N, C-alpha and C positions, 0 to 999 in steps of 0.2 A: 186202514191206518194205523199209524205207529203212536205209542202212548208212551207224552213223552217222557213219563215219571220214571216209566221204569228205561227211558233213555239216559236217564241219570243215574240211578240205582247198578246197572252194570260197571261203569269206570270207580264209583264209590267198591262197588265190592270187589274190584281188580285192586284196586288201591290197600283196600284192606285185608286182603289174603296175600296179597305181597308184604305188608307190612309183618304180617305173623308170619312168612316164610322167611322173612328177615330176620327176627325177634328166634328162632327156632334153628334158622343155623349160626346165629352169632351166640347163643347157649352150647349148643354141638361143639364149633371148635372150642370153648374156652373149654367143655368137659372133656377132650381129649386133645388139647393143648398141654404138652409138656411143660409144664410148670416148671416141677424139679429142675429138668434138665437148663432150667432158661434162670429162674431163679437162684438155683441150689439150695433148693428148700420146697417145702408143698408153698401153694398158695395160703398165706393165710387168710383164715376163716372168716373176718371183716372187707376181704377185701374180697375174697369168695362172692359174698353176700352182694356187695358194691356193684361186682362183673355184674351178676344176675339181674340184678334190679335195672342197670343201665340198660341190658340187653332186651330188657324188656319195657323200660320206657322210652329210647331213643325212636325207637318205627313208629310206637304210636305215637309220639309226641309230633313226627313227621306228619300225621295221617290228621292230626288237630292241626298240623300248622298250615297243611293244604287248605282245608275247610275253614281255615283263621277261626278255629274257638282258643281263643286265646285265656278266656278267662276258665275253662273247663283245661288247657295246658298248666297255667299257673296252678290251679287247684292240683293236678296230679304233681307237677315238680315242688309245691311247696309243702304236701304231705310225705312224699318221698323225704326229702330234705328231713322235716324234721323225725318221721321216721325213724331215718338211719342217724341222725343225732342221739336220738333214744339210743336205739341199741349200743352206739358205741360209749352212751353214759352210762347203760347196764354193763357194758363191760367190765367199762372204770372202775363202777362202783363195786362191782362184783372182785374185783383184781383187791382193790383197797381193803376192803372185809377181809378176802383171803387174806392178807399180809398180816392184818391185824389182829387173825385168828392166830396166823402161826408165830407171832411175836409172844402174844400169852400163854402160846403152847410151849415155846424156846424158856418164859422166862418161870414157868411151871415147872417144867422139868430143869432149870438151873439149880429153883432152890431144892428139888427133890434129891439131886447129884450133891449140891452144899450139904445134904444135910438139915436142912434148915424145918422142914414137913414130917411130922412124925402122927403116923396116924387120924389125918386129915386136919389136926391143929401147926398152928404156927408158934 
């Protein structure tokens, strides 16, 4: 006699394995894709992060959609979007702080070159 629970597990296992293989193939293609020839430069870091995230999320999302796990699907994509915005915001903040530091250094160098600072005093 066949156990019906095992019958349901086999297709689920194949769906999960297929999604994992799909994710690996997408990541492999992205890793060896000639981005520099196509874009005329290296793939920017944020786009690289996004590509990798989508390569993992889309196959996993397909599995969740097949099994109608809408709340889990929304949670995963919500976390991905907020995480992505956090990374982009972090890069923007780092860029701003770096520019402010460069400006401060340039101003200090300008004062030194104009002879406005002697022995640490203005």
